[in-house]
N, C-alpha and C positions, 0 to 999 in steps of 0.2 A: 471706830478705832478696831485696828490689828488687834486681835486677841494673842499674847506672849505666847511665844512656842515652847513646850516643852525641850530642856538640856538634855544631851547625852553627854556626859561625861567620858573622856577617854583615861586608862592608867597613865601615871607618869612614863615618858619616854615613847608610849604608843602612838604618838601622833605624826612619826617621822614619815611614814609613807603618804599619807593625807596632805601632809604640807609639802612633800615632793610631787603632788598632783595626782594621786590616785582617787579614785571615786568608791572605794568599797572600805565599811569598815566591818572588821570582824568579830565576833562574840566574845572572843579572849582580849579584845581590846579594849574591853569596855570595864570603867570603875564601877563593878555591879553593886557597891554599897551606895554610891552616890545616884547611880541611875539604874535601879534594877528591871532586867529585862522583861521582868512579868507585868511590870507595869506599862508595858507599851502592848498595842496589837498591830497587826498587819497595815501599814499605811499611815500610820500616825508621823507628821512631820517635825522634826527635831531640830534643833540648833546643836551641832556638833561641836564640842569644846575641848580645848586640851585642858590638862589637869589643872593649869593657872586660870582656867576659865576663858583663855583666850578663843576667840571665835575661829573655826576651820570652815564652816559652811552650814548649809541646811541639806538634811537627807528625809528619806522616807523610811520606816522601820519595816523590817521581816523578821521581828525578833524571835521566831523560833528557827532560823536559818543558820549556816554557819556566816554567811555575810549577810548581818542583821542591819546592816544602814546601807542605803546607798544615795551618793551624794547627787543632787539635782541642781545645786545652786553652790559651788565652791566660793568661799569666802564672803557669802551673803547670808544675812538671815532674812529669809523669803517663803511665805508660805506657796505651796505647789498650786498656784489657783490660775485661773484663765488667762491672766494677763501675762503672768510667768512663762505658761507655756507658750502662748502666741510669739512673746519674744523668740523662745528658742525654737519654734517651729519655722518662725520667718529666718533665722539664720539658717537652718536646715534647708530651707526652699533657696534661698540665694545661693548656696552651695551647689544644689542642684542644676538651678536653671543657666549657672554659670557653663556649665559643662554639656546639658543636654537641651538639644533644640526641642524636642517633644517630651511630654508631661508623662512619660513611663519610667518610673526608677523607683527604688527605695527611698521615700521622703523621711523616714525616721529609721535609723539603726541603733538603738538603745543607748548605750553608754557613752557610744561615739558623738551622738547628738544632743546629751547631756539630760535626757529621760530615761533612765534605766529601766529595763523591762518592757517596754514598748517598741514595736515593729509596725511603722505603715508604709505600705506600697501602693504606689498611685498608678492607676489607669485611667489616665486621661480625665474624665468627670467621675470616676469612682475611686474609692478609697477602701483598702481592707487592712483592718488594725489586728496585731496578734497582741495579747497580754501576756507576759511568762511568769508573773507571780500575783500574789493577793494584794500587795501592796500598790502597785499602779494600777491595778483593776478598780480599786477603791477612787481614782480620780477620772473613771470613765465619762461622767457627764462633762466633768471642765476640759477633758481631750478632745470629746467631740465638738462641743461648742467652739474651742478654739481652731479646729480643723475647719467648721463650718463657717466661722469670721472669714479665716484668711484665705479659703480655696472656693467657696460655695458650691461644694460638689453636688452632684445630683443623688448620691447615695453614699453611704458610709455602711460596711459589713463587717462585723466582729467574728474573726475566727480563734477564737479562743480554746482551741481543743488541740494542743500541743503536749507532745509527752512530758515534757518539764512540769507542765502543772498537773498532770496525772500524777507525777512521782511525788506533787507536793500535796495531793490530797483534793485538787479542786477539781469542780466539775467541768465539763466540756461545755462550752457554750458557741453556736454557730448561728449569728443573728443579725439581722438589719437592724442599725440602731440609730439611722438618719435615714430620710427619704426612702428610695427605691433602689434594689440591686439586681441587675438579671442575673440568672445564673451562670451565664457566659459573658464576658467581656472582650474587647478588643485591645490590643495593644501593639506596639512596635519595637523591634530592636533591631538595631543596625539596618534600619532601612526595610525591614522584613515584616510584615503585619502577621499577628497570631490570633488566636482565639483562647482564652484561657477559662476554665471552669472554678471560678473563684469560690463558689458556693461548696462544693463537693472535690475540688481538685487538691492536691497536694499543699500543704502548707499554706500560703495567700492564693495560691492557683497558678504561680508562677515563679520561676527562678531567674531573678535578674543578674545573680551575682558572677555567673562567668560571661557577662557580656562581652567583656573585652578580648577574653580567648575566642570566643565564638566569630567575633570580627576578623579574626586571623584567618579564618577557613576560606578568604577570598583569595589568599595566597596559596591554601594547600590544596584545596578542593577541586578547583578546575580539571574537569576531562578523568577525574579518578574514580573506582569504585570505592564506594563509603560504606563503613558499618558503624552504625551508631547503637551503643550498648547502654541500656538503662535510658531508654529515649524519652521518658515522659512524654509530651506532647511535641517533640521534635524541635528542640531549641536548637540544638546542633544541627541533626541531620536535614531541616527544612533549610536551614541557613546554607547547608552544604550544597543541596540541589539549587538554591539560588544563586550560589557562587559558580555554579557551573559543572559539578559533579554528573558524571556521566550514568551512575546509579547510586540510590541509597537505599538502604536495607536497615531497617529500625528495629531493636529488640526491645520488648518490655513486658514484665509478667502481668502488667493489667491492659484488661480487654479495653477496658474504658479509655485508659491514656492512649492505647493505639488508636481507638476509633479519634481521640484527638489529633493524632499525628495525620491520618488519612484527611480529615477535616482542614487542618491547616496546609495538607498538601494541595487541596483542592482550592483552598483559598487562594494560593499562592500559583494555580496552574502548573504545579509539577507533579501531578500525581502520576505521570507517565513514568517518573524517574523514581519513586518512591514506593517500597515495599514494606510489609510488618511480618514479624514474627513474634508471637505470642510465648512465654515459657519463662522460666527461671534463667537467669544469664549463663551460669557455668554450664549448664547441661544443655543450651543451646549453641553454645560456643563450641561445645566438645561435639555435638551434632554437625555442624557446619564444617567442622575439621575433617570428619570422618566422611562427609560429602565431598571433600575435596575443593570445598568453595576456597578462592581466596581475595583478597581486598588492597587497595591500595592505601588507604587511611582507615585506620581502625579508632573510635571515640569510645573511651570509657569513664562514664561521670557517673560513679555507684552512689548511692547512700552512704552514709557516714558508717563504716564499718568498727568506728571505736566511739562507743558512746561514753567510757569512763576511763579514767586512768589507768585503770586494774586491766583493761582489755587492750591494752597496746601491743602487747607480744603478740597475741592472736589475732590482733588487726592487720598488724604488720604482714603476716603471713596469708591473709585473706587478701591484700592488695598485690603480694607478689602472685598468688594463685591467679587472680583475674587477670594479671597484665601478662602472664604468662600464656595464657588460654588466648588473649588478643595478640600476643607477637606469633603464635603458632598458625594464626588465620593471616598475617602482614606478608605482601610480597616482599623479596629483598629491595631495599630501596624506599621501601613504603614508610609511612609515618604513623606512629601511635602517639594519641594524646590521650593522656593519664591523669584524670581529674581525682581529687580529694577532698569532701566536706568536712574532713575529721578534723576538729580545731586541736585534738590531743596527738595528732600526727604531725611530726616535725618534718619539714621539707627534705630535711637530710636522710631522714627513714624513709620517705617515699622514695628518694634517688637508690637506696640501698634495695629496696623491695623490686625496683625497675631492673638493677643490675641482677637481682638475683632471680628474677623472672628471664632476663635475656641468658643467664647460663643455663636455667633449667631448660629453655626453648631451644639452646645450640646455637644462640646468634649473638652477635655484638650489637649493642646499640649506642647512639651518640646522641646527647641533648641538643636541641637547635635553639629552643629557648624556653622560657618559663613566664607563666601568669599568676595573678592572683585576682581577687574581688575586685570590681569595679568603683570609679569613686563614689558610688551612691551605697557604699558599704565603706565608710573611712575607718581607718585602724586608730584606735586608742593608743599613743606609744607606749603607756604604761599596764595596757591589758593586752595579753598576747592573745587570750581569748576572742578578740574581736578580729583578728587575724588568722582568719579560719581558713580559707579557701585558696588551692592550689591545683595547677595545672602545669604539667610537663610535657612538651613536646618533643618526639625521639624518634631518631632514622633508624631502621633497622637495616646493619650494613649490609651489602650484597658481600659474598665471599671474596677474598683477595685471590689475586692468581695472576699469572703472566701469559 
């Protein structure tokens, strides 16, 4: 017999957002007389209830956080057990398999897939997990078991070493939690093979999110001189080379990442087209400008310049500056691809940063197309934070004249 779940009562009138489909419960929405937060620990499964006792759904607790409960079963009183996780994983897997022919994608994207705090990237027979809080980490055994039953992977790696965990005072964990996982795995993106260092690379070892924008290189890269800034392993640059670019220069501050670029160039037999430069992006772009280097296609895919809302103003200036430096290296009629993974940066503010960059660079630009994250990063309609990725393709206009 299932043990009854503890109840989490909301204040009168505080249930509107959850009734509307949101899956976050804030601490100031709790009736702390009936449900003292001190009675819970991270990961406790609760039945979230309206003030009149009506069921809103099931959530796990993060009692010390502003978002103190995260729903995983709206409308149901349901433990977060292996069977429920399997049902959520089956649904997530079906969505990916309907759109991707090869098993290389983000399998679980947190709230959008009904498992808040969990990320799972799939690399064929290997899986890489991320736990973003202590609440979901409590269900590690159930999650691993559900994934093993569903996919029979050769190995599962846990990469619980992200910034959000450290800010919560949680320890870093990087360990194989099932089977065996090599330091480096293979994947395919848009038909191009890559090697990704899942154990020591950034995040889960690879960034699947810009997949759709990188596919557009097939139309932009042929015959072009390409500069890929913040290249990491060459996700953009190698695909540009495979799309027919005449040359590709990749810039990154990490020597290890650039070793990965060269390895991926060799893997795809494009090492004759690909060169690398190590250094800070702004400094390297300024150096290239002084050297008189010019490119037909410049790709800027920086890390998040805006980590918190209070950094928005400063971050917009950083985006403007890096795009100005990119435009300075671009030939007239060339194309700049400007990316942002800052969830706090509105697309309209990225556009303003691009316009400011163009003004400071002494040129005009026009937006050709825009992109966002791929369908393996589905957006929850009520959680704008799940809609974080932006890419803007702009053309640097040649001077008008008669």
